[in-house]
C-alpha positions as CSV (number, residue, x, y, z in Angstrom):
1,M,55.5,5.0,-64.3
2,K,53.4,7.9,-63.1
3,K,50.3,5.9,-63.8
4,I,51.5,3.1,-61.6
5,N,52.5,5.5,-58.8
6,L,49.0,7.1,-59.0
7,L,47.4,3.7,-58.9
8,L,49.5,2.6,-55.8
9,I,48.6,5.9,-54.1
10,S,44.9,5.4,-54.8
11,I,45.0,1.8,-53.4
12,L,46.9,3.0,-50.3
13,F,44.4,5.8,-49.7
14,L,41.4,3.5,-50.1
15,N,43.0,1.0,-47.6
16,F,43.5,3.9,-45.2
17,I,39.9,5.0,-45.5
18,N,38.7,1.4,-45.0
19,C,40.9,1.0,-41.9
20,Q,39.5,4.2,-40.5
21,K,35.9,3.0,-41.0
22,K,36.8,-0.3,-39.4
23,D,38.3,1.5,-36.4
24,S,35.3,3.7,-35.9
25,N,32.9,0.7,-36.2
26,S,35.0,-1.6,-33.9
27,K,33.0,-0.6,-30.9
28,T,30.3,-3.0,-29.6
29,I,26.8,-2.0,-30.4
30,I,24.3,-2.7,-27.6
31,N,20.7,-1.9,-26.9
32,I,20.2,0.3,-23.8
33,D,17.6,-2.1,-22.3
34,K,20.3,-4.8,-22.1
35,I,22.6,-2.6,-19.9
36,E,22.4,-2.9,-16.1
37,Q,20.9,0.3,-14.7
38,K,21.1,1.8,-11.3
39,S,18.7,4.2,-9.6
40,V,19.0,7.0,-7.1
41,G,16.4,9.3,-5.4
42,F,14.7,6.7,-3.3
43,S,12.1,8.3,-0.9
44,D,13.1,6.2,2.1
45,K,16.7,7.4,1.9
46,Y,15.6,11.0,1.6
47,E,13.3,10.4,4.6
48,A,16.2,9.3,6.8
49,L,18.2,12.5,5.9
50,P,17.7,16.1,7.1
51,K,15.3,18.3,5.1
52,L,16.2,21.6,3.4
53,D,15.6,24.8,5.3
54,I,14.3,27.6,3.1
55,E,14.1,31.3,3.6
56,E,11.9,33.6,1.5
57,I,13.7,36.3,-0.5
58,S,12.7,39.0,-3.0
59,I,12.8,38.6,-6.8
60,S,15.7,41.1,-7.0
61,E,17.7,39.0,-4.6
62,Y,16.8,35.8,-6.5
63,K,18.2,37.4,-9.8
64,R,21.2,38.9,-8.0
65,L,22.3,35.6,-6.4
66,S,21.8,33.4,-9.4
67,V,25.0,32.3,-11.1
68,T,23.6,29.2,-12.9
69,K,24.4,29.1,-16.6
70,K,23.0,26.7,-19.2
71,S,24.3,23.3,-18.0
72,L,22.5,21.0,-20.5
73,I,23.5,21.6,-24.1
74,Q,22.4,20.2,-27.4
75,I,24.9,18.2,-29.4
76,P,24.9,16.4,-32.8
77,L,23.8,12.8,-32.5
78,N,23.7,10.0,-35.0
79,Y,20.2,8.5,-35.5
80,D,18.0,6.8,-38.0
81,T,14.3,6.2,-38.2
82,K,14.4,3.6,-35.3
83,Y,17.3,4.4,-33.0
84,Y,19.6,7.0,-31.5
85,S,23.2,5.9,-31.4
86,V,25.0,7.3,-28.3
87,E,28.8,6.8,-28.3
88,T,30.8,6.1,-25.2
89,N,34.5,5.4,-24.9
90,D,34.1,1.6,-25.5
91,K,30.7,1.1,-27.0
92,I,27.7,2.5,-29.0
93,V,24.4,2.4,-27.2
94,Q,21.2,2.3,-29.2
95,L,18.0,3.9,-27.9
96,R,14.7,3.2,-29.6
97,R,13.2,6.4,-31.0
98,E,9.9,5.3,-32.3
99,K,6.7,5.0,-30.2
100,K,4.8,1.8,-31.0
101,V,1.5,1.4,-29.2
102,E,-0.1,-2.0,-29.1
103,S,-3.8,-2.8,-29.5
104,N,-4.1,-3.1,-25.6
105,G,-3.0,0.5,-25.2
106,S,0.5,-0.4,-24.0
107,A,3.9,0.5,-25.6
108,V,7.4,-0.8,-25.2
109,N,10.1,1.6,-24.0
110,W,11.2,4.4,-26.3
111,Y,13.5,7.3,-25.6
112,D,13.8,11.1,-26.1
113,F,17.4,12.5,-26.2
114,L,17.5,15.6,-23.9
115,G,21.1,16.8,-24.3
116,F,24.6,16.6,-22.8
117,Y,26.1,17.9,-19.5
118,P,29.7,19.0,-20.3
119,T,30.6,19.5,-16.6
120,L,29.3,16.0,-15.7
121,N,30.4,14.3,-19.0
122,M,27.0,12.7,-19.1
123,Y,24.2,12.3,-21.7
124,A,20.6,13.0,-20.6
125,F,17.5,11.3,-22.0
126,S,14.1,10.2,-20.9
127,R,12.7,6.7,-21.0
128,N,9.0,6.6,-21.9
129,S,6.3,3.9,-21.8
130,V,2.6,3.4,-21.9
131,S,0.6,1.1,-19.7
132,E,-3.2,0.7,-20.0
133,S,-3.2,4.0,-22.0
134,L,-1.4,5.9,-19.3
135,D,1.9,7.6,-20.0
136,F,5.0,7.2,-17.8
137,S,8.5,8.6,-18.2
138,Q,11.8,8.6,-16.3
139,F,14.9,10.8,-16.4
140,M,18.2,9.0,-17.1
141,L,21.9,9.9,-17.2
142,M,24.6,8.0,-19.1
143,N,28.3,8.4,-18.4
144,K,30.1,9.1,-21.6
145,S,33.3,7.5,-20.3
146,N,32.1,4.2,-19.1
147,G,28.5,4.0,-20.3
148,E,27.1,3.6,-16.8
149,I,23.4,4.5,-16.6
150,L,21.6,6.1,-13.7
151,N,17.8,6.6,-13.3
152,I,16.7,9.5,-11.1
153,I,13.4,8.4,-9.6
154,S,10.5,10.9,-9.7
155,S,7.7,11.2,-7.1
156,G,5.0,10.6,-9.8
157,D,4.4,9.1,-13.2
158,D,6.3,11.8,-15.1
159,R,10.0,12.3,-15.1
160,I,11.7,15.0,-13.1
161,E,12.7,18.3,-14.6
162,N,16.2,18.5,-16.0
163,P,18.6,18.6,-13.0
164,I,21.1,21.4,-12.5
165,P,24.7,20.8,-11.3
166,S,26.2,23.2,-8.8
167,S,29.1,25.4,-9.9
168,K,31.7,23.2,-8.3
169,K,30.0,20.0,-9.4
170,Q,29.4,18.8,-5.8
171,Y,25.6,18.6,-6.0
172,L,22.8,17.9,-8.5
173,A,19.5,19.6,-7.8
174,Y,16.1,18.6,-9.3
175,F,12.4,18.9,-8.8
176,D,9.0,17.6,-9.9
177,N,5.4,18.6,-9.3
178,Q,2.5,16.2,-8.7
179,V,0.3,16.1,-11.8
180,Y,-2.9,15.0,-10.0
181,T,-2.5,17.1,-6.9
182,A,-2.3,20.9,-6.9
183,N,0.6,22.7,-5.1
184,N,2.4,19.5,-4.3
185,S,6.1,19.5,-5.1
186,F,9.3,17.6,-4.4
187,L,12.8,19.0,-4.5
188,G,15.8,16.6,-4.2
189,I,19.6,17.2,-4.0
190,L,22.0,14.5,-4.9
191,K,25.7,14.7,-3.8
192,F,28.8,13.3,-5.5
193,D,30.7,11.1,-3.1
194,E,34.5,10.4,-3.1
195,K,34.0,7.8,-5.9
196,N,32.1,10.4,-8.0
197,K,28.8,8.5,-7.5
198,L,25.6,10.3,-6.8
199,K,23.7,9.6,-3.6
200,E,20.7,11.2,-1.8
201,Y,21.6,14.2,0.3
202,R,18.7,16.6,1.1
203,S,15.1,17.0,0.1
204,L,12.1,19.3,0.4
205,I,8.4,18.2,0.1
206,S,5.8,21.0,-0.1
207,E,2.0,20.9,-0.2
208,N,1.8,24.7,-0.4
209,F,3.3,25.4,-3.9
210,N,4.5,24.1,-7.2
211,I,8.2,24.7,-8.1
212,Y,8.7,26.6,-11.4
213,Q,12.5,27.1,-11.4
214,I,15.6,26.3,-9.5
215,A,19.1,27.9,-9.8
216,W,22.4,27.8,-8.0
217,G,24.0,30.8,-6.3
218,E,27.6,31.2,-5.1
219,N,28.8,29.1,-2.2
220,D,26.2,26.4,-3.0
221,V,23.1,28.5,-2.2
222,L,20.1,26.9,-3.9
223,L,17.4,29.3,-5.2
224,I,13.8,28.3,-5.7
225,K,11.0,30.0,-7.7
226,T,7.5,28.9,-6.7
227,S,3.8,29.6,-7.2
228,S,0.6,28.5,-5.5
229,D,-1.9,30.0,-8.1
230,N,-0.8,28.4,-11.4
231,G,1.9,31.0,-12.1
232,K,-0.1,34.2,-11.6
233,N,2.1,35.2,-8.6
234,F,5.5,34.0,-7.6
235,K,7.4,33.6,-4.4
236,Y,11.2,33.1,-4.1
237,Y,13.3,31.2,-1.6
238,K,16.9,30.3,-0.9
239,S,18.6,27.5,0.9
240,N,22.2,27.3,2.0
241,V,23.2,23.7,1.4
242,L,26.6,24.0,3.0
243,S,25.2,25.2,6.3
244,Q,23.2,22.0,6.7
245,N,25.9,19.4,6.5
246,A,27.1,19.3,10.1
247,N,25.6,15.9,10.9
248,E,25.9,14.5,7.4
249,K,28.4,11.7,8.2
250,S,26.6,10.3,11.3
251,L,23.3,10.4,9.5
252,D,24.6,8.6,6.4
253,D,26.4,6.0,8.6
254,D,23.2,5.4,10.5
255,Y,21.3,4.9,7.2
256,E,24.0,2.4,5.9
257,Q,23.4,0.4,9.0
258,I,19.6,0.5,8.4
259,N,19.8,-0.5,4.8
260,V,16.2,-1.5,4.6
261,F,13.2,-0.1,2.7
262,L,10.9,1.8,5.1
263,G,8.1,2.3,2.6
264,D,7.1,4.7,-0.1
265,S,6.4,8.1,1.6
266,T,7.1,10.4,-1.4
267,I,4.0,9.4,-3.4
268,G,2.0,9.8,-0.2
269,L,1.3,6.7,2.0
270,G,1.8,9.0,5.1
271,K,0.0,12.0,3.7
272,E,-3.5,13.2,4.4
273,K,-4.5,13.5,0.8
274,Y,-3.2,10.1,-0.2
275,F,-6.5,8.2,0.0
276,K,-8.2,10.6,-2.3
277,S,-5.5,10.2,-4.9
278,I,-5.8,6.4,-5.1
279,T,-9.6,6.4,-5.3
280,K,-9.5,8.6,-8.5
281,Q,-9.6,7.2,-12.0
282,D,-5.8,6.8,-12.2
283,G,-5.6,5.2,-8.7
284,S,-4.9,1.7,-10.1
285,S,-1.8,2.9,-11.9
286,V,-0.5,4.7,-8.7
287,L,-1.0,1.4,-6.7
288,E,0.7,-0.7,-9.4
289,K,3.7,1.6,-9.5
290,Q,4.0,1.5,-5.7
291,N,3.7,-2.3,-5.5
292,N,6.4,-2.6,-8.2
293,L,8.6,-0.4,-6.1
294,Y,8.0,-2.6,-3.0
295,K,8.6,-5.8,-4.9
296,S,11.9,-4.5,-6.3
297,R,13.2,-3.4,-2.9
298,F,12.1,-6.6,-1.0
299,S,12.8,-9.3,-3.6
300,S,16.5,-9.3,-2.7
301,F,15.9,-8.9,1.1
302,E,16.7,-12.2,2.7
303,K,17.7,-12.0,6.4
304,S,16.2,-10.4,9.5
305,N,17.3,-6.8,9.8
306,V,17.4,-4.7,13.0
307,I,17.2,-1.1,11.9
308,N,17.5,0.4,15.4
309,A,16.6,-0.4,19.0
310,K,12.9,-0.4,18.2
311,Y,12.3,-2.2,14.9
312,Q,13.2,-5.3,13.1
313,F,12.2,-6.5,9.6
314,V,11.9,-10.2,8.9
315,K,11.1,-12.0,5.6
316,Q,8.8,-15.0,5.8
317,I,8.7,-17.4,2.9
318,L,5.2,-18.8,2.5
319,K,5.0,-21.3,-0.4
320,S,8.0,-20.3,-2.6
321,K,10.7,-17.6,-2.8
322,N,8.3,-15.5,-4.9
323,D,5.5,-15.9,-2.3
324,Y,6.6,-14.1,0.9
325,R,5.7,-11.4,3.3
326,I,7.7,-8.9,5.2
327,I,6.9,-8.7,8.9
328,L,7.8,-5.6,11.0
329,Y,8.5,-6.4,14.7
330,T,8.7,-3.8,17.4
331,L,11.3,-4.4,20.1
332,L,11.5,-3.5,23.7
333,N,14.8,-4.1,25.6
334,D,16.0,-6.2,22.6
335,K,12.9,-8.5,22.8
336,K,10.1,-8.7,20.3
337,K,7.0,-6.9,21.6
338,D,4.5,-6.7,18.8
339,S,4.3,-7.2,15.0
340,I,2.5,-6.2,11.9
341,E,2.4,-7.4,8.3
342,F,4.4,-4.7,6.5
343,Y,4.3,-5.9,2.9
344,R,2.7,-8.8,1.0
345,S,1.6,-9.3,-2.6
346,T,-0.1,-12.7,-3.2
347,V,0.7,-14.8,-6.3
348,D,-1.6,-17.7,-5.5
349,K,-4.2,-18.3,-8.2
350,E,-6.6,-19.8,-5.7
351,I,-7.1,-16.6,-3.8
352,P,-7.7,-12.9,-4.8
353,N,-4.6,-10.8,-5.5
354,Y,-4.2,-9.3,-2.1
355,T,-1.6,-6.6,-1.5
356,C,-0.5,-4.9,1.8
357,L,1.7,-1.8,1.5
358,S,3.1,0.0,4.6
359,Y,5.3,3.0,5.5
360,L,7.3,3.2,8.7
361,D,7.7,6.8,10.0
362,V,10.7,6.2,12.3
363,K,10.8,9.8,13.5
364,N,7.2,9.8,14.7
365,N,6.9,6.1,15.5
366,K,3.9,5.7,13.1
367,I,3.0,2.9,10.6
368,W,0.8,3.9,7.7
369,Q,-0.9,1.0,6.0
370,L,-3.0,0.2,2.9
371,K,-4.6,-3.2,2.1
372,Y,-6.4,-3.9,-1.1
373,F,-7.3,-6.6,-3.6
374,A,-5.5,-5.8,-6.9
375,T,-8.4,-7.1,-9.0
376,D,-10.6,-4.1,-9.7
377,T,-8.6,-2.2,-7.0
378,E,-10.9,-3.1,-4.1
379,I,-9.7,-1.1,-1.0
380,I,-9.9,-3.1,2.2
381,L,-8.5,-0.5,4.6
382,Y,-6.2,2.5,4.9
383,M,-5.1,3.3,8.4
384,N,-2.5,4.9,10.7
385,N,-1.0,2.9,13.6
386,D,0.9,4.3,16.6
387,V,3.8,2.5,18.1
388,K,3.6,3.1,21.9
389,K,6.5,3.5,24.3
390,D,6.0,0.0,25.6
391,G,6.5,-1.3,22.0
392,S,2.8,-2.2,21.4
393,I,1.2,-1.2,18.1
394,K,-2.1,0.6,18.5
395,R,-4.6,1.3,15.6
396,D,-4.8,5.0,15.9
397,S,-6.9,6.2,13.0
398,L,-8.9,4.2,10.4
399,Y,-9.6,6.2,7.3
400,F,-11.5,3.5,5.4
401,L,-12.8,0.0,6.1
402,D,-14.8,-2.4,4.1
403,E,-15.9,-5.2,6.4
404,S,-17.2,-7.4,3.6
405,K,-13.7,-7.4,2.1
406,E,-12.2,-8.2,5.6
407,A,-14.6,-11.2,5.7
408,K,-13.2,-12.1,2.2
409,M,-9.7,-12.0,3.7
410,D,-10.8,-14.3,6.5
411,T,-12.3,-16.8,4.0
412,Y,-9.0,-17.1,2.2
413,K,-7.0,-17.1,5.5
414,L,-5.1,-13.9,4.6
415,F,-4.9,-12.9,8.2
416,W,-1.8,-14.1,10.0
């Protein structure tokens, strides 16, 4: 009788164990590349918002004010030779671990697990890729509760440094330094809205130093450690984020009404050193990345859009929905005054791959523009236009011009 009871207990125990395994494996397993991903940190949104004001402080004040504790921790994670397995409330997300480079020097996406933010309830990892033997990476967050994925855009090819949440979890601060340009840095602050979603809030662009460290102080004071001589000497700054939010609502409301891409200013279309950066060896990868950004922002743009009393964007379909251009019109007394081709990237096999990238500086009424043939990266021109008070567009400064390539444009009727 005892043997029978022991047998029954053993069977029941095995069934219990099997049920437990079934329950733990009942979640859907999905590859991260098949999950819809959102992005934040767009340069045009930061451009429309106020910039951070910074004040220099001593090293002792920097250390005294800092209250930031380690916010990104390491946690156990299941993985095998090919994948990380990241578990959320309703699914298991697989992230490819292995780097597999093809013969052409490119590689499909692979991921590095960076850690977990307990205060945010989010996993952090980087997505890496290789194109034409050049490395690219991007910082990503995954919400542990619902599995939502958010990309935080960097200003260059490398990912941003690990962001730091403020003590009351209202803000997320991050930075990155330009790889190819000395003492050129970007600092961004994202803010959690009423739906706990991150949005662009404040930013700082400097051409005078690289950022080495950031930390939060009490009452949402941001602390910044910088150097302009590769870390031999340091300077320290602070910025009171709360003191700069007086006009936040009206500015955000204005931007929601604009809701159009003004161009990529972060990488540098409107900067003095920009032309030098695209004529270097890695210039083609910079241009490719920028053009991909413009395509993604304008592909879903359908209707005319008046962004304020002075400007209007219009999408013109040429031969198909994938062959279009974006025209920027200037307005005077609600009437069209002048126009300029703001963006175009040809797909016609009969003509050279022509690309026009522009950046509208609404604050200073300037339009920076670059035109080039994507094949062999032949620069046609890079110039700065002024929008006058009467609404007319005047070519103010021409930084480079190749007349033979302009003749080539005329041959293929690329002027409009």
